[in-house]
C-alpha positions, 0 to 999 in steps of 0.5 A, spaced: 112 722 289 116 715 287 111 714 281 112 721 278 119 720 278 119 713 275 114 716 270 118 722 269 124 718 267 120 713 263 118 719 259 125 722 258 128 715 256 122 715 251 124 722 248 131 720 248 129 714 244 125 718 239 130 723 238 135 718 236 130 715 231 128 721 228 136 723 227 137 717 224 139 716 216 133 712 215 128 717 218 131 723 215 131 720 208 123 718 209 122 725 211 125 728 205 122 723 201 115 725 204 116 732 203 119 731 195 112 727 194 108 733 196 112 738 192 113 735 185 107 733 181 105 726 180 108 723 174 103 720 169 103 713 166 103 716 159 110 716 156 108 722 152 108 726 158 115 725 160 118 731 157 113 736 160 114 732 167 122 733 166 121 740 164 116 742 170 122 739 174 127 743 171 123 749 172 122 748 179 129 746 181 131 753 177 126 757 182 129 753 188 136 755 186 134 762 184 130 763 191 136 760 195 141 765 191 136 771 193 136 769 200 143 769 200 144 776 197 139 779 202 142 776 208 149 779 205 146 786 204 143 785 211 150 784 214 153 790 210 148 795 213 149 792 220 156 793 219 156 800 216 
C-alpha cells in the first residue's frame, strides 16, 4: 500500500510538472509554430514564386477570418432563437 501511495504521489508531481511546462509561453509558441507549419504551404526557394506564396497566405487568412465571423453569426442566431 505504501508503494502505491508513493507511486501515486510521484505521478501527480510528474503530471503537475508536465502541465506547467505545457502552459509556458515557449511551449505554446512551439505548438502554434508546429500547427502553422502544417497548415501553410511550404515556400519555395525560387524568388519568382514569392508573389504566389503571399497571395495564397492572403486568401487563407481571409478564409479564416470569414469562417470566424460566420461561426460568430451562427452562435448569435442560436442565442436569439434560444431567448425567444
